[in-house]
Phi, psi and omega in degrees: 000125188225143176243129182238013175282133182271131176300148181280070176232167183289330178292333180247035176302153173310143185303323179299316180293320178296319178299318182295316179298314181294320177293325176295318175299315179299318182294320178297314180298323177293320181297315183291323183286326177299312183296313182297317181303311179300313183300315182290320179297308181298315182296317180297321182290314187289330184265357184061039181256107175293328178300315180295321178293320178295319178294329175298322180294325178291318175298322179297328174299325175297325183297314177302320181293323177296324177293321176301314178302313180300315178300312181295322182292326180292313185276326179291339179279356179298147180285163178298146174222187185300323180278341183226069188296341181258013179089188185247028184300328183295340175298324176298315179299315180297323178294326176297320177297315180296322176297319182296319177298317181300317178297319178298322177293314180302315181300316180301313180297318180293317180298313182296318182294317181294319183293323180296318180295320183291319186270349187281170182267348181295139182286144181276136181269135176276122180291162176294144181307323184288358173297335178297321182298320179290320178300318179295321178295323179295319178300312185295315179298314181286324175291325176297319180294320179299309183300319181290316181291316180292329179294316178292319181301318177293322181294318180256008174057060181243108173304325180295316179290326178299320175298314178298322176296317179291335173298315179299314181302318178300321179295317182298317179296319178300316181292329176297313180291327175295321178298313177299320180292318179296318179300316179298320178300322178299332182268002175103021181233069183296336177296344182293333176301312181291318177300320180296320179297321179293321178296317177302313180303315178298318175298315181297316184294325175298312180298323182294318181298318179299315179295320182294313183295320180293320184281321177295328178295330177284326181293334176261023175058047171289137182282180175295165179287167189302320182291319179298315180299316180296323177298316180292321180297312180300319179299314183292323181295336181278355179279135182300129180103342177269116180279323177193166172243109182255005173204121178220115176242143179225161176198158183253151171215103185067239177264004185253162176237133177252139182227142172243126185235133170250112179263129172264124179239173175304126183291347185255005175282163180288162176301320181292324175293320178300319180297318183296322180293318177299320178292323180295315177300316185299309183288323177290328181293315181291333178286321183280330180235089188302336182289338181280118186249340180218129180230128176251123189242134178243127180262127179243137177280344181206167178284106180238034179293322182253328183227153178235081188294343184258003188294338184256006177288153182283156175284176180298314185296321178295316180299313182296322179300317180293321179291322180297333181278356180257115184304323181294335180266331189298324182298312180294324186298336181290337181253015179279124178268328180204142180229122176249133181249133176246122176258104184216134175061028183074014179229161175260135171236129186253131170242115187244123175262121183262147176290332175208163181282116180281176179283158180303323181294323181293317176301312180296323177295323183289318179300324180291321175299316181292332175300335181277357179250100188299337183287342181271119184266327185202148177228135179236141179244140175224148178256133179283126179255116182257126181271000000 
């Protein structure tokens, strides 16, 4: 039993809407970063500030990141198809990994360049004072992008936009240190430029590792954390008709959570009642935990998580064929209106509804015949009453 209806939340918004929002954020980021990159490169050259030029390269990496976001938003927003029955949300996760790798590469480049400047013999050039104004402009622009992007990322539950937001924040921090370095250079400490760049590189590399680990854990189907799974389990067990949950598996896909649940219910209820219990669990689960967008529910009459006691029991057709071959049983089978089989504890329990009440001898003969079949644990007879 599977539910594919998405709960009406922003995290589970229609894919087209999610795609449009993500694309809009990427376009805004690209526009701002193009402006800042041009301003920093021109400003860095005119003011003789190596820090500004390096920061411009950092900003340029954001442009590449925005292009990746646009690409992922276009493809991740596609509807599910035959080859991708769960949708294309993992494209967003893969894009997050790419952004993390990009951040790591930028961090390495900044670190090596700054170390060369710090350890080299070439004299350090003191930048013009007005370079500080360009660095301040970059701080305002990048922090603004961070606040805007992280707000949207939380609203639509997008790890990819979260990664992009932190990329903007890393640029803002970089620009803060560039501003301080330029200021320090004006006071006679030009080496602060290189030290600041090294600190920025370390911070960026740390964020890159975090993003890569988080996204790769999703790609290998890492489940929700222990407490989240326990909360889901407790919620399900409190629903009327559920006796226990003996298997609960979760995994993430983009901003969504997928869950597989094995519910244990009373083994003697009807199939339709078991289905109703499963449907109730599915809808209440999605309402209580909006991030869960798809639930697959399996109904069990007993706990078969570690052992399967009924796997070798005969099917209905096989059982009837065996009973028909026994003369003592064949007589009663002709008057059976309905037969219900219960598979519990590695044994079969039969409930037989008869068209009319047979003689005690016929019933006794049938019970004796069933006694020769060790897999049959119990037989109950009922007479059909027609109003």
